SERO-4910 file (N, C-alpha, C, O; in steps of 0.05 Angstrom, whole numbers):
BEGIN
 pado doro    nc1    nc2    nc3   cac1   cac2   cac3    cc1    cc2    cc3    oc1    oc2    oc3
  Met    A   -951   5884   -798   -924   5878   -804   -907   5903   -809   -887   5908   -797
  Phe    A   -917   5919   -828   -903   5944   -834   -921   5968   -825   -935   5980   -842
  Glu    A   -922   5973   -800   -940   5993   -789   -930   6021   -794   -946   6040   -798
  Lys    A   -904   6025   -793   -892   6052   -795   -874   6054   -820   -853   6042   -820
  Ile    A   -884   6068   -840   -870   6070   -865   -856   6097   -868   -868   6118   -863
  Met    A   -831   6096   -877   -817   6121   -885   -817   6123   -915   -811   6104   -929
  Phe    A   -825   6146   -924   -827   6151   -953   -810   6174   -961   -818   6197   -960
  Pro    A   -785   6169   -969   -768   6190   -979   -779   6200  -1006   -782   6184  -1025
  Cys    A   -785   6225  -1007   -800   6236  -1030   -786   6260  -1042   -780   6279  -1029
  Asp    A   -780   6258  -1068   -767   6280  -1082   -787   6293  -1102   -779   6310  -1118
  Phe    A   -812   6285  -1101   -834   6296  -1117   -831   6289  -1147   -843   6302  -1164
  Ser    A   -816   6268  -1153   -813   6259  -1181   -837   6242  -1188   -854   6237  -1172
  Glu    A   -838   6233  -1213   -859   6215  -1222   -858   6189  -1208   -879   6177  -1201
  Ala    A   -834   6179  -1203   -831   6153  -1188   -842   6157  -1160   -853   6138  -1148
  Cys    A   -839   6180  -1149   -850   6186  -1122   -880   6185  -1122   -893   6173  -1104
  Lys    A   -892   6196  -1142   -921   6196  -1145   -932   6167  -1148   -952   6160  -1137
  Lys    A   -917   6151  -1163   -925   6124  -1167   -923   6108  -1141   -939   6091  -1136
  Ser    A   -903   6115  -1125   -900   6101  -1099   -923   6106  -1080   -929   6089  -1063
  Asn    A   -936   6129  -1083   -959   6136  -1066   -980   6114  -1067   -992   6106  -1047
  Arg    A   -985   6104  -1091  -1006   6083  -1095   -998   6057  -1080  -1016   6044  -1068
  Phe    A   -973   6050  -1080   -964   6026  -1066   -968   6029  -1036   -976   6011  -1022
  Ile    A   -961   6053  -1026   -964   6058   -997   -993   6056   -989  -1000   6045   -968
  Lys    A  -1011   6067  -1005  -1039   6066   -999  -1049   6037   -998  -1066   6030   -981
  Gln    A  -1038   6020  -1015  -1046   5991  -1014  -1036   5978   -989  -1048   5958   -979
  Leu    A  -1014   5988   -977  -1004   5976   -952  -1022   5982   -928  -1020   5969   -908
  Lys    A  -1040   6001   -931  -1059   6008   -910  -1076   5983   -904  -1082   5977   -881
  Glu    A  -1084   5969   -925  -1100   5945   -923  -1085   5922   -908  -1097   5904   -897
  Ala    A  -1059   5924   -909  -1042   5903   -896  -1034   5911   -868  -1018   5898   -855
  Gly    A  -1045   5933   -858  -1040   5941   -830  -1022   5965   -826  -1016   5972   -803
  Ala    A  -1013   5978   -847   -997   6002   -844  -1014   6024   -831  -1037   6028   -839
  Lys    A  -1002   6038   -812  -1017   6059   -798  -1005   6087   -801  -1020   6107   -801
  Glu    A   -979   6088   -804   -965   6114   -804   -946   6117   -827   -933   6098   -834
  Val    A   -946   6140   -839   -927   6146   -861   -911   6171   -853   -923   6192   -845
  Ile    A   -885   6169   -854   -868   6191   -849   -856   6199   -877   -841   6184   -889
  Val    A   -864   6223   -886   -855   6233   -912   -830   6250   -907   -831   6270   -892
  Leu    A   -809   6242   -919   -783   6255   -916   -774   6267   -943   -772   6253   -963
  His    A   -768   6292   -943   -757   6305   -966   -730   6317   -958   -727   6330   -938
  Val    A   -709   6311   -975   -682   6321   -969   -674   6340   -991   -674   6333  -1015
  Ile    A   -668   6365   -983   -657   6385  -1002   -628   6380  -1003   -613   6381   -983
  Asp    A   -618   6373  -1027   -590   6365  -1031   -572   6389  -1028   -571   6407  -1044
  Asp    A   -557   6389  -1006   -537   6411  -1000   -517   6414  -1022   -507   6436  -1026
  Arg    A   -510   6393  -1035   -490   6394  -1056   -497   6413  -1078   -480   6426  -1090
  Leu    A   -523   6414  -1085   -532   6433  -1106   -528   6462  -1097   -518   6478  -1112
  Ile    A   -536   6468  -1073   -533   6495  -1062   -504   6503  -1060   -496   6525  -1067
  Asn    A   -487   6484  -1050   -459   6489  -1048   -445   6493  -1075   -427   6509  -1077
  Ser    A   -455   6478  -1094   -444   6481  -1121   -449   6509  -1132   -432   6522  -1144
  Ile    A   -473   6518  -1128   -481   6545  -1137   -465   6566  -1121   -456   6586  -1132
  Lys    A   -463   6561  -1095   -448   6580  -1078   -419   6583  -1087   -408   6605  -1086
  Asn    A   -407   6561  -1096   -379   6562  -1106   -376   6576  -1133   -354   6583  -1140
  Arg    A   -398   6579  -1147   -396   6590  -1174   -406   6619  -1176   -405   6631  -1197
  Thr    A   -415   6630  -1154   -425   6657  -1154   -412   6674  -1132   -403   6663  -1112
  Thr    A   -411   6700  -1136   -400   6717  -1116   -422   6729  -1098   -416   6741  -1077
  Ser    A   -447   6726  -1107   -469   6737  -1092   -481   6717  -1072   -496   6699  -1080
  Arg    A   -474   6719  -1047   -483   6701  -1026   -513   6705  -1021   -527   6686  -1013
  Ile    A   -523   6729  -1025   -552   6734  -1020   -569   6717  -1038   -589   6706  -1030
  Asp    A   -562   6716  -1064   -577   6700  -1083   -578   6670  -1075   -598   6657  -1078
  Val    A   -555   6660  -1065   -554   6632  -1057   -571   6627  -1033   -585   6607  -1032
  Glu    A   -570   6644  -1013   -587   6642   -990   -616   6643   -997   -633   6628   -987
  Glu    A   -622   6661  -1016   -650   6664  -1025   -659   6638  -1039   -682   6629  -1036
  Leu    A   -641   6626  -1055   -647   6601  -1068   -654   6579  -1048   -673   6564  -1052
  Gly    A   -638   6577  -1027   -644   6557  -1006   -671   6562   -993   -686   6542   -988
  Thr    A   -678   6587   -989   -704   6593   -977   -727   6586   -996   -747   6575   -988
  Val    A   -723   6592  -1022   -743   6586  -1042   -747   6555  -1044   -770   6546  -1046
  Met    A   -725   6541  -1043   -726   6511  -1045   -741   6500  -1021   -757   6481  -1024
  Glu    A   -737   6511   -997   -751   6502   -973   -781   6508   -975   -797   6491   -968
  Lys    A   -788   6532   -984   -816   6539   -986   -830   6521  -1007   -853   6512  -1002
  Asp    A   -817   6516  -1029   -828   6499  -1050   -832   6471  -1039   -853   6458  -1044
  Ala    A   -812   6461  -1025   -814   6434  -1013   -837   6432   -993   -851   6412   -992
  Gln    A   -841   6453   -977   -862   6453   -957   -890   6452   -971   -907   6438   -961
  Ile    A   -893   6466   -993   -919   6466  -1007   -924   6438  -1018   -945   6427  -1015
  Lys    A   -903   6426  -1031   -906   6400  -1043   -910   6378  -1022   -926   6359  -1026
  Ile    A   -895   6379  -1000   -898   6358   -980   -925   6360   -966   -936   6339   -957
  Ser    A   -936   6384   -964   -963   6387   -953   -984   6373   -970  -1003   6362   -960
  Glu    A   -980   6374   -996   -999   6361  -1014   -997   6330  -1011  -1018   6317  -1010
  Val    A   -973   6320  -1008   -969   6291  -1004   -981   6283   -977   -995   6262   -975
  Glu    A   -977   6300   -956   -988   6294   -930  -1019   6293   -931  -1030   6274   -920
  Ala    A  -1031   6312   -944  -1060   6312   -946  -1071   6287   -960  -1092   6276   -953
  Glu    A  -1057   6278   -981  -1065   6255   -995  -1064   6230   -978  -1083   6213   -978
  Phe    A  -1044   6227   -961  -1042   6204   -944  -1062   6206   -921  -1074   6185   -913
  Lys    A  -1067   6229   -910  -1086   6233   -889  -1114   6226   -899  -1130   6214   -885
  Lys    A  -1120   6233   -924  -1145   6226   -936  -1149   6196   -938  -1172   6186   -937
  Ser    A  -1128   6181   -940  -1129   6152   -941  -1129   6139   -913  -1131   6115   -911
  Gly    A  -1128   6156   -892  -1131   6146   -865  -1105   6141   -850  -1106   6128   -828
  Phe    A  -1083   6150   -861  -1058   6146   -847  -1052   6169   -827  -1062   6191   -831
  Asn    A  -1038   6162   -806  -1025   6183   -789  -1001   6191   -805   -986   6174   -815
  Val    A   -996   6217   -808   -974   6227   -825   -957   6247   -811   -967   6264   -796
  Lys    A   -931   6243   -814   -911   6262   -804   -894   6270   -828   -887   6254   -845
  Thr    A   -888   6296   -830   -871   6305   -852   -845   6317   -841   -845   6330   -820
  Ile    A   -823   6312   -856   -797   6322   -848   -783   6333   -873   -783   6320   -894
  Ile    A   -771   6356   -870   -755   6368   -891   -727   6372   -879   -724   6385   -858
  Lys    A   -707   6360   -892   -679   6363   -882   -662   6373   -905   -669   6372   -928
  Lys    A   -639   6384   -898   -618   6391   -917   -595   6372   -912   -588   6366   -890
  Gly    A   -583   6363   -934   -560   6345   -932   -556   6329   -957   -566   6336   -978
  Ile    A   -543   6306   -954   -539   6288   -976   -562   6267   -973   -564   6254   -953
  Pro    A   -579   6265   -994   -604   6250   -991   -601   6222   -979   -615   6215   -960
  Phe    A   -583   6205   -990   -582   6178   -980   -573   6177   -951   -583   6160   -935
  Arg    A   -555   6195   -943   -546   6195   -915   -569   6204   -896   -572   6192   -875
  Glu    A   -584   6224   -904   -606   6233   -888   -628   6212   -885   -640   6209   -864
  Ile    A   -632   6197   -907   -652   6176   -907   -644   6154   -887   -660   6145   -871
  Leu    A   -619   6146   -889   -609   6124   -871   -609   6133   -842   -615   6117   -824
  Glu    A   -602   6158   -837   -602   6168   -810   -630   6169   -799   -635   6161   -776
  Ala    A   -649   6178   -815   -677   6181   -807   -689   6153   -801   -705   6150   -782
  Glu    A   -682   6133   -817   -694   6107   -813   -686   6096   -785   -702   6082   -773
  Gln    A   -662   6102   -776   -653   6093   -750   -667   6109   -727   -676   6098   -708
  Glu    A   -667   6136   -731   -679   6153   -710   -709   6148   -706   -718   6150   -684
  Leu    A   -723   6143   -728   -752   6141   -727   -762   6113   -722   -787   6109   -719
  Asp    A   -745   6093   -721   -752   6065   -717   -775   6056   -735   -796   6047   -725
  Ile    A   -771   6060   -761   -792   6052   -780   -789   6022   -786   -769   6010   -780
  Ser    A   -810   6011   -799   -810   5983   -806   -805   5979   -835   -799   5956   -844
  Leu    A   -809   5999   -852   -806   5996   -881   -799   6023   -893   -810   6044   -886
  Val    A   -781   6022   -913   -776   6046   -930   -788   6040   -957   -783   6019   -969
  Val    A   -804   6059   -967   -815   6056   -994   -802   6079  -1010   -805   6102  -1004
  Ile    A   -787   6071  -1031   -772   6090  -1047   -775   6085  -1076   -776   6062  -1085
  Gly    A   -776   6106  -1092   -777   6103  -1121   -750   6094  -1132   -729   6101  -1121
  Ser    A   -750   6079  -1153   -725   6069  -1165   -708   6091  -1176   -683   6089  -1177
  His    A   -720   6112  -1186   -706   6135  -1197   -718   6161  -1187   -742   6163  -1183
  Gly    A   -701   6180  -1182   -711   6206  -1172   -713   6227  -1194   -721   6221  -1217
  Thr    A   -706   6251  -1187   -710   6274  -1204   -688   6277  -1225   -690   6294  -1243
  Ser    A   -666   6262  -1223   -645   6265  -1243   -655   6254  -1270   -674   6237  -1271
  Cys    A   -644   6263  -1291   -653   6256  -1318   -637   6233  -1330   -637   6230  -1355
  Ile    A   -622   6218  -1314   -606   6197  -1325   -623   6172  -1327   -623   6156  -1308
  Lys    A   -637   6169  -1349   -656   6147  -1351   -643   6121  -1359   -655   6099  -1355
  Glu    A   -619   6122  -1370   -606   6097  -1378   -594   6081  -1355   -586   6058  -1359
  Met    A   -593   6092  -1331   -582   6078  -1308   -602   6057  -1299   -627   6062  -1301
  Leu    A   -593   6035  -1290   -610   6013  -1281   -625   6020  -1255   -648   6012  -1251
  Leu    A   -612   6036  -1238   -624   6043  -1212   -613   6070  -1204   -589   6075  -1208
  Gly    A   -629   6087  -1193   -620   6113  -1184   -599   6111  -1162   -599   6091  -1147
  Ser    A   -581   6130  -1160   -559   6128  -1141   -569   6129  -1112   -558   6115  -1095
  Val    A   -589   6146  -1106   -599   6147  -1079   -613   6121  -1071   -607   6110  -1050
  Ser    A   -630   6111  -1088   -644   6086  -1081   -625   6063  -1079   -627   6045  -1062
  Glu    A   -605   6062  -1096   -585   6041  -1096   -570   6041  -1069   -565   6020  -1057
  Lys    A   -562   6064  -1060   -547   6066  -1034   -565   6059  -1010   -556   6047   -991
  Val    A   -590   6067  -1012   -608   6061   -990   -612   6031   -989   -612   6019   -967
  Ile    A   -616   6018  -1012   -619   5989  -1012   -595   5975  -1000   -598   5957   -984
  Arg    A   -571   5983  -1008   -547   5969   -999   -542   5974   -969   -532   5955   -956
  Lys    A   -548   5997   -959   -539   6004   -932   -561   6004   -911   -556   6006   -887
  Ser    A   -586   6001   -919   -608   6002   -900   -609   5977   -882   -603   5955   -891
  Ser    A   -616   5981   -857   -619   5959   -839   -649   5951   -837   -656   5933   -823
  Lys    A   -665   5965   -852   -694   5960   -852   -703   5948   -879   -687   5947   -897
  His    A   -727   5939   -880   -738   5929   -905   -741   5953   -924   -749   5975   -916
  Val    A   -736   5948   -950   -738   5970   -970   -756   5959   -993   -750   5938  -1005
  Leu    A   -776   5974   -999   -793   5968  -1022   -786   5989  -1044   -789   6013  -1039
  Val    A   -777   5979  -1067   -769   5997  -1089   -791   5996  -1110   -798   5975  -1119
  Val    A   -801   6020  -1117   -822   6022  -1137   -810   6030  -1163   -798   6051  -1166
  Arg    A   -814   6013  -1184   -803   6019  -1210   -817   6043  -1222   -840   6049  -1215
  Arg    A   -802   6057  -1239   -814   6081  -1252   -834   6073  -1273   -845   6090  -1286
***
């Protein structure tokens, strides 16, 4: 039923918890996991607007990409160990938009997303990225509580 799963991952605790749910979907016929990490351009642009040193901002973007590559490789290895075919993607942009665009391009059958990401706003009922993905997705969405 859900053979091709897209997993937007921000490396938060909710993201780690979602890994377990995805592994359980293997028993239900899931074959492929596409791990997507989006580096939020708004953070880099915000820093760019507050500093006069463009070199530092460019370096920050490079460091963020390298860090994401290391972390996404760990997630990839974990899913491969469970027997999934795995594809990893790192994009820059606005997270919910990149997730929605990728779900269409990749023709996935299910999005598995954590209810809350890396922001520290714990009093909110649902994270802003997951809330927008739920409302606007044309695919099935499984939300994993934190």
